[in-house]
C-alpha positions as CSV (number, residue, x, y, z in Angstrom):
1,M,38.7,63.3,-14.3
2,I,39.9,66.9,-14.9
3,Y,42.2,67.4,-12.0
4,L,42.4,71.1,-11.0
5,D,43.6,70.8,-7.5
6,S,47.4,70.9,-8.0
7,A,47.8,73.7,-5.4
8,A,47.0,71.1,-2.8
9,T,48.9,68.1,-4.5
10,T,50.0,67.5,-8.1
11,L,48.2,64.2,-8.6
12,E,49.5,63.7,-12.1
13,K,53.2,63.0,-11.9
14,P,55.9,62.2,-14.4
15,R,56.2,58.5,-14.8
16,S,59.7,58.6,-13.5
17,V,58.5,59.7,-10.0
18,P,56.5,56.6,-8.9
19,A,58.9,54.4,-10.8
20,A,61.9,55.8,-8.8
21,A,60.1,55.5,-5.5
22,A,59.1,52.0,-6.1
23,W,62.5,51.1,-7.2
24,A,64.0,52.5,-4.1
25,M,61.6,50.6,-1.8
26,T,63.4,47.2,-2.5
27,R,66.9,48.4,-3.2
28,M,67.7,51.1,-0.6
29,A,68.1,50.8,3.2
30,S,68.5,53.5,5.7
31,P,71.3,56.1,5.0
32,G,73.9,56.4,7.6
33,R,72.8,53.2,9.3
34,G,75.3,50.8,7.8
35,G,78.3,50.4,5.5
36,H,76.6,47.8,3.2
37,P,75.7,48.6,-0.4
38,A,72.0,49.2,0.2
39,S,72.6,51.8,2.9
40,V,75.5,53.5,0.9
41,L,73.2,53.7,-2.2
42,A,70.5,55.4,-0.2
43,A,72.9,57.9,1.3
44,D,74.5,58.6,-2.1
45,T,71.1,59.1,-3.7
46,M,69.7,61.3,-1.0
47,Y,72.8,63.5,-1.3
48,R,72.1,63.8,-5.1
49,C,68.6,65.0,-4.0
50,R,70.2,67.8,-1.9
51,E,72.7,68.7,-4.6
52,L,69.9,69.2,-7.2
53,A,67.8,71.2,-4.7
54,A,70.8,73.4,-3.9
55,E,71.4,74.0,-7.6
56,L,67.7,74.8,-8.3
57,F,67.2,77.1,-5.4
58,G,70.4,79.0,-4.9
59,V,71.9,77.2,-1.9
60,D,75.7,77.2,-1.6
61,D,76.1,73.9,0.4
62,P,73.9,70.8,-0.3
63,E,74.1,70.0,3.4
64,Q,72.1,73.2,4.0
65,V,69.1,71.4,2.3
66,I,67.1,69.5,4.9
67,L,64.7,66.7,3.8
68,T,61.3,67.2,5.6
69,S,57.9,65.5,5.5
70,N,56.2,68.6,4.0
71,A,56.4,72.4,4.0
72,T,54.6,72.6,7.3
73,H,57.3,70.5,8.9
74,G,60.0,72.8,7.5
75,L,58.1,76.0,8.6
76,N,57.8,74.6,12.1
77,I,61.6,74.0,12.2
78,A,62.2,77.5,11.0
79,I,59.8,79.1,13.5
80,H,61.2,77.0,16.3
81,S,64.7,78.1,15.4
82,L,64.1,81.8,15.2
83,V,61.0,82.7,17.2
84,R,61.6,82.9,20.9
85,P,59.0,83.3,23.5
86,G,58.0,87.0,23.6
87,A,59.2,87.8,20.1
88,A,57.4,90.1,17.6
89,V,56.8,88.5,14.3
90,L,55.5,90.4,11.1
91,I,53.7,88.2,8.6
92,S,51.8,88.9,5.4
93,G,48.1,89.0,5.2
94,Y,48.1,85.9,3.1
95,E,49.7,83.3,5.4
96,H,48.7,79.7,5.6
97,N,47.8,78.0,8.9
98,A,51.2,76.3,8.6
99,V,52.6,79.6,9.7
100,T,50.0,81.1,11.8
101,R,49.3,78.0,14.1
102,P,52.9,77.5,15.0
103,L,53.2,81.1,15.9
104,Y,50.1,81.2,18.1
105,A,51.4,78.1,19.8
106,R,54.6,79.9,20.9
107,P,54.4,81.5,24.3
108,D,53.7,85.3,24.4
109,V,54.5,85.8,20.7
110,K,53.2,89.1,19.2
111,V,52.0,88.6,15.6
112,K,51.7,91.7,13.4
113,I,50.0,91.4,10.1
114,A,51.0,93.3,7.0
115,A,47.6,93.1,5.4
116,G,48.2,94.6,1.9
117,P,45.7,94.7,-0.9
118,L,45.2,91.7,-3.1
119,F,47.1,91.6,-6.4
120,D,48.9,94.8,-5.5
121,G,52.6,94.1,-4.9
122,D,53.4,97.7,-4.5
123,G,50.7,98.1,-1.8
124,V,51.9,94.9,0.0
125,Y,55.5,96.2,0.0
126,E,54.4,99.7,1.4
127,V,52.6,97.9,4.3
128,F,55.6,95.8,5.1
129,R,57.8,98.9,4.9
130,R,55.6,100.7,7.3
131,E,55.1,97.7,9.7
132,L,58.6,96.6,9.8
133,T,59.5,98.6,12.9
134,A,62.4,98.1,15.4
135,E,60.4,95.8,17.6
136,V,60.0,93.1,14.9
137,D,62.3,90.1,15.4
138,V,61.3,88.0,12.5
139,V,59.5,88.4,9.2
140,I,57.5,85.6,7.5
141,C,56.0,85.8,4.1
142,N,54.7,83.4,1.5
143,H,55.9,83.7,-2.1
144,V,52.5,82.9,-3.6
145,S,49.1,82.8,-1.9
146,N,47.6,79.3,-1.9
147,V,44.2,80.8,-2.1
148,F,44.5,83.4,-4.9
149,G,47.7,82.7,-6.6
150,F,48.8,86.2,-5.7
151,V,52.6,86.6,-6.2
152,Q,53.9,88.6,-3.4
153,P,56.9,90.9,-3.8
154,V,59.2,88.6,-1.9
155,E,62.4,90.0,-3.6
156,R,61.6,93.5,-2.3
157,I,60.5,92.4,1.1
158,A,63.8,90.4,1.4
159,A,65.8,93.4,0.4
160,L,63.9,95.4,3.1
161,C,64.7,92.7,5.7
162,K,68.4,92.8,4.8
163,E,68.4,96.6,5.1
164,R,66.9,96.5,8.5
165,G,68.8,93.4,9.7
166,V,65.7,91.2,10.4
167,P,65.7,87.5,9.4
168,L,63.2,86.3,6.8
169,I,61.4,83.0,6.5
170,V,59.9,82.4,3.0
171,D,57.0,79.8,2.4
172,A,57.6,78.7,-1.1
173,S,54.9,76.1,-1.0
174,Q,53.1,77.5,-4.2
175,S,56.1,78.8,-6.0
176,A,58.9,76.1,-5.9
177,G,59.1,74.6,-9.3
178,V,56.9,77.3,-10.8
179,L,58.7,80.6,-10.1
180,P,62.4,81.3,-9.4
181,V,63.3,80.7,-5.8
182,D,66.8,81.9,-5.0
183,M,68.0,81.5,-1.3
184,K,71.2,83.3,-1.9
185,Q,69.7,86.3,-3.8
186,W,67.0,86.7,-1.1
187,G,69.4,86.2,1.9
188,A,66.6,84.4,3.6
189,A,67.2,82.7,7.0
190,F,64.9,79.8,5.8
191,V,62.9,78.8,2.8
192,A,60.4,76.0,3.1
193,M,58.7,74.0,0.3
194,P,56.7,70.8,-0.2
195,G,57.9,68.1,-2.5
196,H,54.3,67.1,-3.6
197,K,53.2,70.3,-5.4
198,G,55.3,72.1,-8.1
199,L,58.2,69.8,-7.6
200,Y,56.0,66.7,-8.6
201,G,57.4,64.6,-5.9
202,P,55.5,62.1,-3.6
203,Q,53.3,63.2,-0.7
204,G,55.2,63.2,2.6
205,T,58.2,65.0,1.1
206,G,59.6,68.5,1.5
207,L,62.6,70.7,1.7
208,L,63.9,73.3,4.2
209,L,66.7,75.5,3.0
210,C,68.7,76.8,5.9
211,G,70.7,80.0,6.0
212,A,70.6,80.6,9.8
213,E,71.3,79.0,13.0
214,T,69.0,76.1,13.8
215,R,67.3,74.5,16.7
216,P,66.2,70.8,16.3
217,L,62.4,70.3,16.4
218,L,62.8,66.4,16.9
219,C,65.7,64.7,18.7
220,G,66.8,61.1,18.2
221,G,69.1,58.9,16.1
222,T,71.0,60.4,13.2
223,G,73.6,57.7,12.4
224,S,76.3,60.1,13.5
225,Q,78.0,61.2,16.8
226,S,76.0,58.4,18.6
227,R,77.9,58.7,21.9
228,R,76.5,62.2,22.4
229,Q,73.2,62.8,24.0
230,E,72.8,66.1,22.3
231,M,71.9,66.4,18.6
232,P,74.9,66.9,16.2
233,D,75.9,70.5,15.7
234,F,76.1,70.2,11.9
235,L,73.6,70.0,9.1
236,P,71.7,68.1,7.8
237,D,72.0,65.6,10.8
238,R,71.0,68.3,13.3
239,L,67.5,68.5,11.9
240,E,67.0,65.0,10.5
241,A,66.3,62.7,13.5
242,G,65.1,59.3,12.8
243,T,64.8,57.2,9.7
244,Q,64.3,59.2,6.6
245,N,61.7,58.8,3.9
246,V,64.2,57.4,1.4
247,C,61.5,56.3,-1.2
248,G,59.9,59.7,-1.1
249,A,63.3,61.5,-1.5
250,V,64.2,59.3,-4.4
251,G,60.7,60.2,-6.0
252,L,61.4,63.8,-5.2
253,L,64.7,63.7,-6.9
254,A,62.9,62.4,-10.0
255,G,60.3,65.1,-9.8
256,M,63.0,67.8,-9.5
257,R,64.8,66.4,-12.6
258,F,61.6,66.7,-14.5
259,V,61.3,70.3,-13.4
260,K,64.9,71.1,-14.4
261,E,64.5,69.4,-17.8
262,K,61.1,71.2,-18.5
263,G,62.5,74.5,-17.3
264,I,60.8,76.5,-14.5
265,G,60.1,79.5,-16.8
266,R,58.5,77.3,-19.4
267,I,56.3,75.6,-16.7
268,H,55.2,78.9,-15.3
269,A,54.4,80.4,-18.8
270,Y,52.3,77.3,-19.6
271,E,50.4,77.5,-16.4
272,I,49.7,81.2,-16.8
273,R,48.3,80.6,-20.3
274,L,46.0,77.8,-19.0
275,A,44.8,79.7,-15.9
276,G,44.3,82.8,-18.1
277,R,42.2,80.9,-20.5
278,L,40.1,79.4,-17.7
279,M,39.6,82.8,-16.1
280,D,38.5,84.4,-19.4
281,R,35.8,81.7,-19.7
282,L,34.7,81.9,-16.1
283,S,34.5,85.6,-16.2
284,A,32.0,85.4,-19.1
285,I,29.5,83.4,-16.8
286,P,26.9,85.6,-15.2
287,G,27.0,85.4,-11.4
288,V,30.6,84.2,-11.3
289,T,33.2,86.5,-9.6
290,V,36.8,85.7,-10.6
291,Y,39.6,86.9,-8.4
292,R,42.2,88.0,-10.9
293,G,45.2,90.3,-11.0
294,A,48.4,91.0,-12.7
295,D,50.7,89.3,-10.2
296,Q,49.2,85.9,-10.3
297,S,50.3,82.2,-10.7
298,G,48.3,79.3,-12.1
299,V,45.7,79.5,-9.4
300,C,42.1,80.9,-9.9
301,S,39.6,81.4,-7.0
302,V,36.0,82.2,-7.8
303,T,32.7,82.7,-5.9
304,V,29.2,82.2,-7.4
305,D,26.3,84.5,-6.5
306,R,23.9,82.9,-4.0
307,M,25.6,79.5,-4.2
308,D,27.7,78.1,-1.3
309,C,31.3,77.4,-2.5
310,E,31.2,73.9,-1.0
311,E,28.0,73.2,-2.9
312,V,29.8,74.3,-6.2
313,G,32.9,72.2,-5.4
314,A,30.8,69.2,-4.7
315,A,28.8,69.6,-7.9
316,L,32.0,69.9,-9.9
317,G,33.4,66.8,-8.3
318,R,30.2,64.8,-9.3
319,R,30.8,65.9,-12.9
320,G,34.4,64.9,-12.9
321,V,36.2,68.1,-12.2
322,A,38.5,68.1,-9.1
323,V,38.8,71.4,-7.3
324,R,39.0,72.6,-3.7
325,A,36.4,74.7,-2.0
326,G,36.3,76.5,1.3
327,L,38.9,78.4,3.3
328,H,41.9,76.3,2.0
329,C,43.6,76.2,5.4
330,S,44.2,79.9,5.1
331,P,41.5,81.9,6.8
332,L,43.9,84.9,7.1
333,A,44.1,85.3,3.4
334,H,40.3,85.2,3.1
335,R,40.0,87.8,5.8
336,T,42.5,90.1,4.1
337,A,40.7,89.7,0.7
338,G,37.2,89.9,2.1
339,T,36.1,86.4,1.3
340,E,36.2,84.9,4.8
341,E,32.4,84.5,5.0
342,S,32.0,82.8,1.7
343,G,35.3,81.1,1.0
344,T,36.1,80.4,-2.6
345,V,36.1,77.6,-5.2
346,R,39.8,77.2,-6.2
347,F,41.0,75.8,-9.6
348,S,44.7,75.2,-9.8
349,V,46.7,73.9,-12.8
350,S,49.8,71.9,-13.5
351,A,52.1,71.1,-16.3
352,F,49.9,68.2,-17.2
353,N,46.7,70.1,-17.8
354,T,45.4,71.1,-21.3
355,A,43.5,73.9,-22.9
356,W,40.6,71.6,-23.6
357,Q,40.3,70.8,-19.9
358,M,40.1,74.6,-19.2
359,D,37.2,74.9,-21.7
360,R,35.4,71.9,-20.4
361,A,35.7,72.9,-16.7
362,A,34.3,76.3,-17.5
363,E,31.4,74.9,-19.4
364,I,30.6,72.6,-16.5
365,V,30.6,75.6,-14.1
366,R,28.2,77.4,-16.5
367,Q,25.9,74.3,-16.3
368,I,26.0,74.2,-12.5
369,V,25.3,77.9,-12.2
370,T,22.5,77.8,-14.7
371,Q,20.9,74.8,-12.9
372,G,21.4,76.5,-9.6
373,K,19.5,79.5,-10.7
374,G,16.7,77.4,-12.2
375,A,16.3,75.5,-8.9
376,R,15.7,78.9,-7.1
């Protein structure tokens, strides 16, 4: 199988990741729930996970790194912490349902959309500058669009938020492990990311970097301050109720070590070369539209004339190429880019893909398109 769906989950992992998670399953108990060696080992290892995340992502204190079940979990905590009923929130035109659904679930929240043009960082910034008015209480922006790989000008948007005194939540789901993510430099209130994408960790893991006051989304046992009926007032315990996914965190630690060793810059450069090669070959196929721009990561979305994107995706799957087709849980991004009616077929690469796979995937698309035209 040629796996080109890493924007959803990096299926191909460093060998150290499953090995570490399996090792932890029979050697680590619940952190903070005992003074015995298995519990202490778990607590120490999970702290090392926080330490490495803090180092990679510009966080002063490892205890500001919250272990979550995915980026959606972290974004819900961030939104719950900052967005009060009746608030006005400004979001980009490329946000995932992990942002829009929690916002629409909050009572009486006004959502403003800074719908800037695709692959135009200057244009997106100008829309944010115009729409960030005095009524806005919170800004939310993803670093990279999961649909198009569009790298949004988060650094400039963060500076604008600082200047106007508005807290910023960043969704780094598609950038963590691939592009520089610097909590301190951005001055963001929160940065959320999954463990199972560019960090090569197991599914069911994620991180929330906290730089603002928090409100617990879940309440329960933490192994600390057990006499109190309120949640602890310190991090990470305040946001980590219940037994943690220790095996997942240990696997995530192994994944982050892989990213650190390879180098985020080298990973990004490699993915850009692969994606560029794929886009060159797909662009040469008559009837295939490639959504491509200067500010882009290792994600390539396409449409095929007179062929349904789900049909193309299924045909690719039958021929051994794993992609994602449809709206990708991000109808707002499609609406902004003008592809809401059709959706797109999305190819997304990782550090484990090869140039040969790009060539082969493009050739299979050519065969599908040619056969589709013949059938008509």
